[in-house]
N, C-alpha and C positions, 0 to 999 in steps of 0.2 A: 905819201910816197912819192918822192921827187923824181924817181927814175921812170915814171910812167909819162909818156908824152901828153896825156890829157891834163896833168897836173901843170905841165909848163904852159899849155894853152890857156888854162883857166888863170894861171897867174899873170900871164901876159895881158889877158882880157881885162883883169882887175887894174893892172897898171895903167892901161890905156883909158879906162874909164876915169880913173883918179887924175890923170893928166889933164883929161877934158874938164873935169870938175874944177880943178885949180886955175885953169885958163879962163872959165866962164863966170863961175861964182854967182849963180842966180838961184832963186827958190825952187825952180823946177829941177835943179840939179840933185835934189834929195833922192829922186828915183835913181839917178846913177849911183849914189852913194850906197843905196840899198843893193843895187846889182853887184858893185864892187864887194860889198860885205858878203853877198850871197855866193859869189864866186870863191871868196877865201874859204867861207864855211863848206862849200862843196868839196874843196881839196881835202879836207880832214874827214870826209865822209867815204874814204876808200874802202872800207869794208862792206859797205852797203850800196853796191853799184846801180841797183834801180833806183834808190833814193837820189844817188847822184844824177843819173839821167833825168829825173823829174826836175831836180833843182836847176839844172842847166836849161831846161825848158822855160822854168819860171823866170830865170835870169834873162834870157833872150826876150821873153814877152815884157819884162820890166823896161828893158832898153827900148823895144819898139813903142812901149806906152810913152817913154820920154820923147821919142821922134814925134809921136802924134801930138803931144803937149806942145812940143817945140814948134810944130807946124802951125798950130793954132795961134800961138802966141806971137811967133816972129814971121812965120811964113817962109823965109829963105834960110837955108843952112849954109854955113861957111865951112872952111877948112877945119876948124876946130871940131865942128859937129860931125865930122866923117870919122873921128876916132872911135866912137861907140859903135858904128857900123862894122868896123874891123873887128871890135870886141865880139860882136855878135857872130861873126864869122869863126872866130876863135872858139867861142863857146860851142858852136856848131861842131867843129872838128873834134872838141873834147868830148862831146856827147857821143859822137860816132865811135871814138876810142873806147868809150866806157861801154857801149852796147857790144863792140866787138869783144871786149874783154868778158863780158857777161855771156856771149855765146861760146867762147873758148872754154870758160869753167863749166858751162852746161854740157858741152861735148865730152869734156874729160870725165864728168860725173857719170854720163851714159856708158863710158867704157868700163867703169869699175863694176 
């Protein structure tokens, strides 16, 4: 559902991660590819909001694992490596929107 703000956040996060992959192209970037695929898969789980929220958490942890691996291998992060952190923020905002939608649906169910 493209009209949901969290869909746009997830799509932007996937695009930022893919840009970072194409600018770097190293073996550790497989984690970023997984995160981009996970963000795209999460978009299509709009009927299952709880699963969507959990997939957002997994996506954030995958990107953070990439940062840990990058710190171990290279030590210093450059400008290109800041793009996934923006993606983590966008995924966090998407998760917040998903949980807000879930609260709204549950409150509407209580009224019935």
